[in-house]
Every structure is written in C-alpha cells, then in structure tokens.
C-alpha positions as CSV (number, residue, x, y, z in Angstrom):
1,M,86.5,-4.1,-8.0
2,N,89.7,-2.0,-8.6
3,R,90.8,1.0,-7.7
4,E,88.5,2.9,-10.3
5,G,85.5,0.9,-9.5
6,V,82.8,-0.2,-11.6
7,R,80.9,1.1,-13.9
8,V,77.6,0.4,-14.8
9,L,74.5,1.8,-17.5
10,I,71.2,2.9,-15.6
11,G,68.5,3.4,-17.9
12,V,66.7,6.7,-16.4
13,R,62.9,7.3,-18.2
14,G,62.0,11.6,-18.7
15,L,65.6,13.6,-18.7
16,D,63.8,15.9,-20.9
17,E,65.0,19.0,-19.1
18,E,68.5,20.0,-18.2
19,G,66.9,20.4,-14.4
20,D,66.0,17.0,-15.1
21,R,69.7,16.2,-15.8
22,A,71.9,18.1,-12.8
23,R,68.4,16.3,-10.2
24,V,69.8,13.0,-11.4
25,H,73.4,13.7,-11.6
26,Q,73.0,15.2,-8.2
27,A,71.0,11.9,-6.0
28,L,73.3,9.8,-7.9
29,A,76.9,11.7,-6.3
30,E,74.4,11.8,-3.1
31,V,74.8,7.4,-2.3
32,P,77.6,7.2,0.2
33,G,79.9,5.5,-2.7
34,V,79.2,7.1,-6.3
35,L,83.1,7.4,-7.3
36,A,81.6,10.1,-10.2
37,V,78.5,10.1,-12.9
38,E,78.4,11.1,-16.4
39,A,75.9,11.8,-19.4
40,G,75.2,8.3,-21.4
41,D,73.4,8.2,-24.1
42,A,69.9,9.7,-24.8
43,G,68.6,8.3,-21.5
44,Q,71.0,6.2,-20.1
45,V,73.9,7.9,-17.4
46,A,77.0,6.4,-16.7
47,V,77.8,5.6,-12.8
48,R,81.3,4.5,-11.6
49,Y,81.1,2.8,-7.9
50,D,82.5,1.0,-5.8
51,D,80.8,-1.9,-4.8
52,R,81.9,-2.5,-1.7
53,R,79.6,0.4,-0.3
54,T,76.4,0.4,-2.5
55,T,74.3,-1.4,-5.1
56,V,72.9,-1.2,-8.3
57,M,69.6,-0.8,-6.1
58,E,70.6,1.5,-4.2
59,M,70.6,3.7,-7.3
60,I,68.1,3.2,-8.8
61,R,66.2,3.5,-5.5
62,A,67.5,7.0,-5.4
63,L,66.2,7.7,-8.6
64,R,62.6,6.9,-8.1
65,R,62.9,8.8,-5.5
66,L,63.2,11.7,-7.9
67,G,60.2,10.4,-9.2
68,F,62.2,9.0,-12.6
69,L,61.8,5.5,-14.0
70,A,65.1,3.8,-13.5
71,G,66.5,0.4,-14.8
72,M,69.4,-1.7,-15.8
73,E,69.3,-1.9,-19.5
C-alpha cells in the first residue's frame, strides 16, 4: 500500500435518497482505516483505505448493518 491508501469501488443497492448517501458515507467513514469516501457512479461508492487496518469485507459489513445490499463490483 502506498500512503494514499488502496482504492476500491463498493456497489450499494438502495441509494435512492440523499439521506441514504449520507448514512453510507458516515458508516464507511467510521470504519477504522478508511481514509476517504467519495461518490462513485450510480449505486457505487469509492473508498480509499489503509489495508493494514481494515478490509473490504469490514466495510461491506458496516453497510449491511444499515440494511443496504453491498458488495464488490
């Protein structure tokens, strides 16, 4: 990993309302090791993270706990 982190796209179903996007952003930002969360294309979020501190599965679990269907694209 370089110091900017690893970038991954996570697909998220159900991002229909602005409040949903904010909840997804907040949940991912709270995962230890997440460095940045950006809106991707429709139904996606781009996340930069420190792969020494967290995994993609941890981020997906955080979204699933909110009731979103999430997975790797």
